C-alpha positions in Angstrom: 146.2 51.7 13.5 143.5 49.2 13.0 141.7 48.8 9.7 138.8 51.2 10.6 141.2 53.9 11.6 143.2 53.5 8.4 140.0 53.7 6.3 138.9 56.8 8.2 142.3 58.5 7.7 142.3 57.6 4.0 138.8 59.0 3.6 139.9 62.2 5.3 142.9 62.5 3.0 140.7 61.9 -0.1 138.2 64.6 1.1 141.1 67.1 1.6 142.3 66.4 -2.0 138.8 66.8 -3.4 138.1 70.0 -1.5 141.5 71.6 -2.2 142.7 73.7 -5.1 146.2 72.4 -4.6 148.0 69.7 -2.6 151.7 70.3 -2.1 154.0 67.6 -0.7 157.0 68.8 1.3 159.9 67.2 3.1 160.2 68.5 6.7 163.0 66.2 7.9 165.5 68.1 10.1 163.1 70.8 11.2 162.5 71.4 14.9 159.1 71.3 16.4 159.2 75.1 16.8 160.0 75.5 13.1 157.1 73.2 12.0 154.8 75.1 14.4 156.0 78.4 12.8 155.3 76.9 9.3 151.8 75.7 10.3 151.0 79.2 11.7 152.1 80.9 8.4 150.1 78.4 6.4 147.0 79.1 8.6 147.3 82.8 7.8 147.2 81.8 4.1 144.0 79.7 4.8 146.0 76.5 4.2 146.3 73.3 6.2 149.4 71.1 6.8 149.1 67.5 7.7 151.8 64.9 8.3 150.4 61.7 6.8 151.5 58.1 6.4 152.8 57.5 2.9 150.9 54.3 2.3 147.6 55.9 3.3 148.4 58.9 1.2 149.2 56.8 -1.9 145.9 54.9 -1.4 144.0 58.2 -1.2 145.8 59.6 -4.3 144.8 56.5 -6.2 141.2 56.9 -5.2 141.2 60.7 -5.8 142.9 60.5 -9.2 141.1 57.6 -10.7 140.2 59.6 -13.9 143.5 61.5 -14.2 146.4 60.7 -16.5 148.3 57.7 -15.1 151.7 59.2 -16.0 150.9 62.3 -14.0 149.6 60.2 -11.1 152.7 58.1 -11.2 154.9 61.1 -11.0 153.0 62.4 -8.0 153.1 59.1 -6.2 156.9 58.9 -6.7 157.4 62.0 -4.5 155.4 60.5 -1.6 158.4 59.0 0.1 160.1 59.6 3.4 158.7 62.1 5.8 155.9 63.9 4.0 153.7 66.7 4.9 150.8 67.5 2.7 149.7 71.2 2.5 146.3 71.9 1.1 144.3 75.0 0.4 140.6 75.3 -0.5 140.6 78.9 -1.8 143.8 80.0 -3.5 146.3 77.6 -5.0 149.0 80.3 -5.0 148.9 81.3 -1.4 150.4 78.1 0.1 153.2 78.0 -2.5 154.2 81.5 -1.6 154.4 80.6 2.1 156.3 77.4 1.4 158.8 79.1 -1.0 159.5 81.8 1.5 160.0 79.2 4.3 162.3 77.1 2.1 164.6 80.2 1.6 165.1 80.6 5.3 165.2 76.9 6.3 167.7 74.9 4.2 166.6 71.5 5.5 163.0 72.1 4.2 162.2 71.3 0.6 159.1 71.2 -1.6 158.8 67.8 -3.4 156.0 68.8 -5.8 152.3 69.3 -6.0 149.0 68.2 -7.5 147.2 71.1 -9.3 144.3 70.9 -11.7 144.6 67.2 -12.4 148.4 67.3 -13.1 151.7 66.9 -11.2 153.8 70.0 -10.8 157.5 69.5 -10.0 159.4 71.6 -7.5 160.5 74.2 -10.1 156.9 74.6 -11.2 155.9 75.1 -7.6 158.5 77.8 -7.3 157.1 79.4 -10.5 153.6 79.3 -8.9 154.9 81.1 -5.9 156.1 84.0 -8.1 152.6 84.5 -9.6 150.2 87.0 -8.1 147.8 85.4 -5.6 144.0 85.6 -5.4 144.0 88.9 -3.5 146.6 90.6 -5.8 144.7 89.4 -8.9 141.4 90.9 -7.6 143.2 94.2 -6.8 144.6 94.3 -10.4 141.2 93.5 -11.8 139.5 96.2 -9.7 142.2 98.7 -10.8 141.5 97.8 -14.5 137.7 98.1 -14.0 138.1 101.5 -12.3 140.5 103.0 -14.9 137.8 103.9 -17.5 135.7 105.7 -14.8 138.8 107.6 -13.6 139.6 108.7 -17.1 136.0 109.8 -17.6 136.1 112.0 -14.5 139.4 113.5 -15.6 138.0 114.2 -19.0 134.8 115.8 -17.7 136.7 118.0 -15.3 139.2 119.1 -17.9 137.1 121.9 -19.6 136.6 123.6 -16.3 140.3 123.4 -15.5 141.1 124.8 -18.9 138.8 127.8 -18.4 140.4 128.5 -15.0 143.9 128.3 -16.6 142.8 130.7 -19.4 141.3 133.2 -17.0 144.5 133.1 -14.9 146.7 133.6 -17.9 144.6 136.5 -19.1 144.8 138.1 -15.6 148.6 137.7 -15.6 148.7 139.3 -19.1 146.8 142.3 -17.9 149.4 142.9 -15.3 147.8 141.4 -12.2 150.8 139.4 -11.3 150.0 139.6 -7.6 147.6 137.1 -6.1 144.0 138.0 -6.7 143.1 136.6 -3.2 144.7 139.5 -1.3 
């Protein structure tokens, strides 16, 4: 790569970091091309992108992107950018790619998550595993919608209850008078 190509690549990586909610670094050494292709397909379904990057360019990009972040956190993140590194980013949901990566890691023993950058801080592999267990964006919206609908559902039940009670009372009175057979006959 010449200097201009390296600068363009670094700028691209900086932009991906800036636009993303999360940046997860993974070690893909030992995976076949088919397995990496499978992983990329699963990540695409989660609106995530995976990119194999040169470590030196990634470290330059991280230093540019994290200029205002805590230096200890940046140092910990830079320490994981060694060996073959794939950076997985997601613009929308920081949980979605971690779920895909955790699931993939369980079925592919050679694959491992090194850590991630989330909300201006480094998250270690155990933290990424914990993130994967959290509900994602869609699940959170579903739970929120359920909570918002609950009062309306209870109100409908409450308003329909007096009519139901009158019907039960009439049915009990009918049975008491001896009309045990169905009144519909």
